[in-house]
DOLONU-488495 format. One line per field, with one value per residue (C-alpha): residue in one letter; chain; residue number from 1; x negated, y, z negated. Coordinates in nm, 4 decimals. Example, Ala and Ser with C-alpha at 12.3 -4.5 7.8 and 13.67 -1.06 7.14 Angstrom:
2
residu = A|S
chaine = A|A
num = 1|2
u = -1.2300|-1.3670
v = -0.4500|-0.1060
w = -0.7800|-0.7140
***
This chain:
278
residu = M|L|T|V|R|K|L|N|I|D|L|S|Q|G|F|G|R|H|W|H|G|G|D|A|F|R|S|M|Y|F|N|A|L|S|M|S|F|P|V|G|E|Q|S|F|I|D|A|V|R|A|G|L|E|L|L|P|V|L|P|E|H|A|R|L|R|E|D|A|G|Q|F|I|A|Q|E|A|T|H|R|H|V|H|S|L|Y|N|A|E|L|Q|R|Q|G|L|V|N|H|W|Q|Q|W|A|T|R|R|I|E|Y|G|R|R|H|K|I|G|A|L|H|L|L|A|V|T|A|A|Y|E|H|F|T|A|V|F|A|D|G|S|L|R|Y|S|N|W|L|D|A|A|E|P|K|M|Q|T|L|W|R|W|H|A|A|E|E|T|E|H|R|A|L|A|F|D|L|Y|Q|A|L|G|G|N|Y|K|W|R|I|R|W|Y|V|Y|A|M|L|F|F|S|I|E|A|M|S|Q|T|T|I|N|L|W|H|D|G|T|L|F|R|P|R|T|W|W|G|A|A|R|F|F|F|G|K|N|G|T|V|W|R|S|A|L|P|I|L|T|Y|F|R|R|D|F|H|P|A|H|D|G|K|L|E|P|T|P|S|S|L|A|E|A|W|L|K|S|H|A|E|S|Y|R|V|V|R
chaine = A|A|A|A|A|A|A|A|A|A|A|A|A|A|A|A|A|A|A|A|A|A|A|A|A|A|A|A|A|A|A|A|A|A|A|A|A|A|A|A|A|A|A|A|A|A|A|A|A|A|A|A|A|A|A|A|A|A|A|A|A|A|A|A|A|A|A|A|A|A|A|A|A|A|A|A|A|A|A|A|A|A|A|A|A|A|A|A|A|A|A|A|A|A|A|A|A|A|A|A|A|A|A|A|A|A|A|A|A|A|A|A|A|A|A|A|A|A|A|A|A|A|A|A|A|A|A|A|A|A|A|A|A|A|A|A|A|A|A|A|A|A|A|A|A|A|A|A|A|A|A|A|A|A|A|A|A|A|A|A|A|A|A|A|A|A|A|A|A|A|A|A|A|A|A|A|A|A|A|A|A|A|A|A|A|A|A|A|A|A|A|A|A|A|A|A|A|A|A|A|A|A|A|A|A|A|A|A|A|A|A|A|A|A|A|A|A|A|A|A|A|A|A|A|A|A|A|A|A|A|A|A|A|A|A|A|A|A|A|A|A|A|A|A|A|A|A|A|A|A|A|A|A|A|A|A|A|A|A|A|A|A|A|A|A|A|A|A|A|A|A|A|A|A|A|A|A|A
num = 1|2|3|4|5|6|7|8|9|10|11|12|13|14|15|16|17|18|19|20|21|22|23|24|25|26|27|28|29|30|31|32|33|34|35|36|37|38|39|40|41|42|43|44|45|46|47|48|49|50|51|52|53|54|55|56|57|58|59|60|61|62|63|64|65|66|67|68|69|70|71|72|73|74|75|76|77|78|79|80|81|82|83|84|85|86|87|88|89|90|91|92|93|94|95|96|97|98|99|100|101|102|103|104|105|106|107|108|109|110|111|112|113|114|115|116|117|118|119|120|121|122|123|124|125|126|127|128|129|130|131|132|133|134|135|136|137|138|139|140|141|142|143|144|145|146|147|148|149|150|151|152|153|154|155|156|157|158|159|160|161|162|163|164|165|166|167|168|169|170|171|172|173|174|175|176|177|178|179|180|181|182|183|184|185|186|187|188|189|190|191|192|193|194|195|196|197|198|199|200|201|202|203|204|205|206|207|208|209|210|211|212|213|214|215|216|217|218|219|220|221|222|223|224|225|226|227|228|229|230|231|232|233|234|235|236|237|238|239|240|241|242|243|244|245|246|247|248|249|250|251|252|253|254|255|256|257|258|259|260|261|262|263|264|265|266|267|268|269|270|271|272|273|274|275|276|277|278
u = 0.0000|-0.1401|-0.1516|-0.0872|-0.3118|-0.3374|-0.6929|-0.7809|-1.0144|-0.9682|-1.0636|-0.9225|-1.2595|-1.4281|-1.7571|-2.1026|-2.1599|-2.4306|-2.2618|-2.4400|-2.7665|-2.8518|-2.8556|-2.6857|-2.6319|-2.4764|-2.2553|-2.1293|-2.0855|-1.8683|-1.6847|-1.6157|-1.4650|-1.2390|-1.1222|-0.9838|-0.7936|-0.4702|-0.3630|-0.5072|-0.3508|-0.0115|-0.0358|-0.1169|0.1865|0.4062|0.2687|0.3352|0.6869|0.7580|0.6240|0.8396|1.1484|1.0655|0.9735|1.2482|1.3923|1.2751|1.1490|0.8009|0.7666|0.8713|0.5152|0.4095|0.6992|0.6170|0.2492|0.3436|0.5383|0.2372|0.0064|0.2233|0.2115|-0.1668|-0.2219|0.0114|-0.1978|-0.5192|-0.3630|-0.2768|-0.6199|-0.8040|-0.5751|-0.6957|-1.0539|-1.0159|-0.8658|-1.1901|-1.3909|-1.1869|-1.2622|-1.6300|-1.5999|-1.5846|-1.3452|-1.1505|-1.1364|-1.0973|-0.7395|-0.6570|-0.8157|-0.6306|-0.2989|-0.3209|-0.3789|-0.0910|0.1440|0.0335|0.1231|0.4662|0.5390|0.4444|0.6333|0.3489|0.5120|0.4902|0.2631|0.0074|0.0209|-0.0409|-0.3374|-0.4868|-0.4212|-0.5802|-0.8858|-0.9360|-0.8655|-1.1517|-1.3935|-1.2748|-1.3112|-1.6677|-1.7664|-1.5793|-1.7696|-2.1012|-2.0041|-1.9421|-2.2232|-2.5227|-2.5916|-2.7939|-2.4922|-2.3397|-2.5427|-2.7028|-2.3634|-2.1868|-2.0072|-1.6534|-1.7337|-1.8780|-1.5551|-1.3351|-1.5117|-1.5450|-1.1833|-1.0834|-1.3215|-1.1773|-0.8201|-0.9180|-1.0778|-0.7599|-0.5324|-0.7779|-0.5724|-0.2224|-0.1948|-0.3760|-0.1386|0.1666|0.0331|-0.0179|0.3251|0.4876|0.3100|0.0205|-0.2383|-0.6174|-0.6483|-0.4734|-0.6294|-0.9735|-0.8768|-0.7539|-1.0580|-1.2917|-1.0786|-1.1000|-1.4737|-1.5360|-1.3281|-1.4387|-1.8079|-1.7790|-1.5524|-1.7368|-2.0629|-1.8953|-1.7230|-2.0418|-2.2348|-1.9689|-1.9867|-2.3639|-2.3329|-2.0976|-2.3189|-2.6229|-2.8300|-2.7839|-3.1310|-3.3318|-3.5716|-3.4811|-3.1195|-3.2057|-3.4610|-3.1726|-2.9598|-3.2314|-3.2617|-2.8842|-2.8443|-3.1743|-3.3454|-3.3109|-2.9620|-2.8980|-2.5404|-2.6353|-2.8200|-2.5556|-2.2461|-2.3314|-2.2657|-1.9412|-1.8150|-1.8924|-1.7171|-1.3849|-1.4475|-1.4234|-1.1004|-1.0777|-1.1475|-0.9450|-1.0195|-0.9985|-1.2481|-1.5697|-1.8053|-2.1228|-2.1053|-2.1924|-2.0431|-1.7328|-1.5766|-1.2738|-1.4830|-1.6802|-1.3584|-1.2141|-1.5328|-1.5422|-1.1747|-1.2200|-1.5285|-1.3743|-1.0225|-1.0446|-1.0747|-0.7186|-0.3776|-0.1586|0.1579|0.3107
v = 0.0000|0.3365|0.6248|0.9923|1.2344|1.6116|1.7429|1.9690|2.2144|2.5822|2.6920|3.0419|3.1636|3.0360|2.8512|2.9234|2.9741|2.7062|2.5076|2.1845|2.2452|2.5452|2.3266|2.5199|2.2197|1.9914|2.2704|2.3580|1.9934|1.9137|2.2428|2.1331|1.8083|1.9994|2.2193|1.9131|1.7698|1.9692|1.9141|1.5640|1.4429|1.5821|1.3835|1.0703|1.1321|1.1756|0.8570|0.6478|0.7894|0.7052|0.3551|0.3026|0.3808|0.0791|-0.1567|-0.4127|-0.3954|-0.7355|-0.8573|-0.9269|-0.5600|-0.4168|-0.3625|-0.2092|0.0365|0.1284|0.1844|0.3873|0.6272|0.6682|0.7086|0.9948|1.1612|1.1185|1.2643|1.5550|1.6330|1.6176|1.8450|2.1017|2.0981|2.1312|2.4145|2.6029|2.5033|2.6265|2.9554|3.0206|2.9333|3.1878|3.4492|3.3672|3.4495|3.1009|3.0321|2.7055|2.5850|2.2164|2.2625|2.4242|2.1399|1.8808|2.0680|2.0839|1.7075|1.6359|1.8598|1.6901|1.3539|1.4809|1.6209|1.2896|1.0925|0.8700|0.5900|0.5196|0.2165|0.4228|0.6981|0.4385|0.2992|0.6493|0.6964|0.3615|0.4580|0.7938|0.6387|0.3951|0.6793|0.8538|0.5371|0.4779|0.8336|0.8047|0.4906|0.6594|0.9597|0.7304|0.4820|0.7033|0.9677|1.1933|1.2502|1.4847|1.5053|1.8392|2.0044|2.2408|2.0317|2.1201|2.0426|1.7060|1.6385|1.7469|1.5331|1.2240|1.2419|1.2580|0.9710|0.7526|0.7988|0.7451|0.4186|0.3188|0.3630|0.2733|-0.0267|0.1245|0.2503|-0.0593|-0.2942|-0.1060|-0.1212|-0.4972|-0.5513|-0.3785|-0.6062|-0.3812|-0.5575|-0.5639|-0.4090|-0.0831|-0.0759|-0.0651|0.1757|0.4285|0.3676|0.4599|0.7692|0.8668|0.7958|1.0208|1.3145|1.2903|1.2916|1.5801|1.7961|1.7408|1.8608|2.1395|2.2830|2.2474|2.4379|2.7119|2.7314|2.7671|3.0390|3.2421|3.1659|3.3097|2.9938|2.8150|2.8894|2.8446|2.5459|2.4694|2.4148|2.1463|1.9850|1.9542|1.7988|1.5443|1.4468|1.4213|1.1929|0.9999|1.0467|0.8355|0.6802|0.8892|0.8892|0.7366|0.4425|0.3811|0.4338|0.2728|-0.0893|-0.0240|0.1850|-0.0953|-0.3624|-0.2166|-0.3866|-0.7326|-0.9158|-1.0321|-0.6866|-0.5662|-0.2443|-0.4195|-0.6943|-0.5639|-0.8316|-0.8518|-0.4993|-0.4892|-0.3126|-0.3153|0.0115|-0.0558|-0.1060|0.2119|0.4101|0.2584|0.3314|0.6942|0.7492|0.5915|0.7963|1.1230|1.0886|1.4397|1.5765|1.4912|1.4023|1.1214|1.2486|0.9121
w = 0.0000|0.1050|-0.1427|-0.0705|-0.2602|-0.2877|-0.2937|-0.5884|-0.4197|-0.3440|0.0066|-0.0388|-0.1680|0.1451|0.1782|0.3091|0.6797|0.6712|0.3971|0.4901|0.3043|0.5191|0.8327|1.1140|1.3409|1.0808|0.9497|1.2978|1.3998|1.0987|1.1567|1.5143|1.3908|1.1534|1.4405|1.6191|1.3233|1.2879|1.6495|1.6642|1.3424|1.4393|1.7626|1.5600|1.3403|1.6481|1.8072|1.4952|1.4616|1.8272|1.7715|1.4635|1.6692|1.8875|1.6030|1.5305|1.1806|1.0609|0.7216|0.8610|0.9565|0.6187|0.4938|0.8246|0.8088|0.4507|0.5304|0.8387|0.6190|0.3900|0.6917|0.8148|0.4724|0.4443|0.7906|0.7166|0.4074|0.6117|0.8709|0.6024|0.4381|0.7683|0.8738|0.5649|0.6454|1.0040|0.8895|0.7003|1.0117|1.2050|0.9370|0.9851|1.3553|1.5047|1.7919|1.8099|2.1699|2.0838|1.9647|2.3007|2.4985|2.2931|2.3138|2.6932|2.7151|2.4774|2.6751|2.9987|2.8434|2.7431|3.0906|3.2479|2.9821|2.8666|2.6691|2.2986|2.3433|2.5336|2.2718|2.0008|2.1957|2.2128|1.8411|1.7520|1.9590|1.7889|1.4490|1.5088|1.5848|1.2696|1.0628|1.1841|1.0940|0.7637|0.6702|0.7460|0.5350|0.2382|0.3031|0.3831|0.1221|0.3526|0.5781|0.3187|-0.0026|0.0913|0.1406|-0.0981|-0.3632|-0.2583|0.1050|0.0054|-0.1815|0.1082|0.3673|0.1495|0.0322|0.3971|0.4750|0.1978|0.3198|0.6828|0.5731|0.3897|0.6915|0.9677|1.0840|1.0818|1.4403|1.5671|1.3816|1.5065|1.8630|1.8295|1.6706|1.9693|2.2165|2.3134|2.5261|2.5377|2.8830|2.7921|2.4475|2.6118|2.8892|2.6371|2.4180|2.7024|2.7623|2.3948|2.3811|2.6802|2.5614|2.1999|2.2930|2.5385|2.3260|1.9974|2.1521|2.3492|2.0412|1.8362|2.1035|2.1062|1.7265|1.7367|2.0006|1.7816|1.4820|1.6621|1.6073|1.9416|2.0767|1.7594|1.7660|1.4047|1.5104|1.7637|1.5351|1.2887|1.5622|1.6452|1.2789|1.2424|1.5427|1.5455|1.2080|0.8941|0.9005|1.2121|1.3334|1.6685|1.5102|1.2464|1.4605|1.7945|1.7002|1.5074|1.7998|2.0469|1.8372|1.9556|2.2911|2.1345|2.2129|1.8522|1.7082|1.4132|1.2175|0.8808|0.9731|0.8225|0.9531|0.7470|0.6051|0.2360|0.0599|0.2765|0.3955|0.1764|-0.1362|-0.0633|-0.0290|-0.3463|-0.5403|-0.4283|-0.5112|-0.8552|-0.9407|-0.8152|-0.9524|-1.0946|-0.7402|-0.6403|-0.7752|-0.6511|-0.4826|-0.4052
***
């Protein structure tokens, strides 16, 4: 059973421009991810709601329906928190293009009446990317330990909940008869757009930040992607596992500790950082 939590941090006082240990690249990369979340998470909510309308009301689907309701509430909470986060980024002079790119694609899908199964496949794909990044944020201390305390809390709370519900859209897609072929087609689509847009928005952020052409910025990028526990080294294999026919988001393979246990441990040790809503 998924749990909905309200985060106990105050973003109204803002946060540092280079909140990630003074590292311009890491700060602007994480900021770019946040810029995508409100629109993206609303689209995930809409996709799951559309899928639930097609799901037969049967006893074997009761747990899936219950978890879907909690997934929607968790994502709505994430959407709200990142809207506050993004408002601070706007005050700092950053410009959110990613939400415009995503909105245009979503509106294109609506005009062309892309079906609920396809929307769920897209959602499952993006949720896997999010879950891989979430696991790294909880597993590798150097991904976030240099950040301001409240930003560490925000990102790891988000990571823990993304880990909790990482299988929901996938399970709903499977329950509705979704097939491997379209699951992979939409995954390649998501991989392409996520990679391009994450780097494009980060570059735009660095431009507005005035640090785009500083050698230190790109040395920070190289360390982030290819240094100790670099995101490329640590994320490549988990990202590629999605291509397996027997893939399931909750199958953790040989990972020790498991993503679920990492999320549970963080939530237990930081219970003062949130309150349970339901």
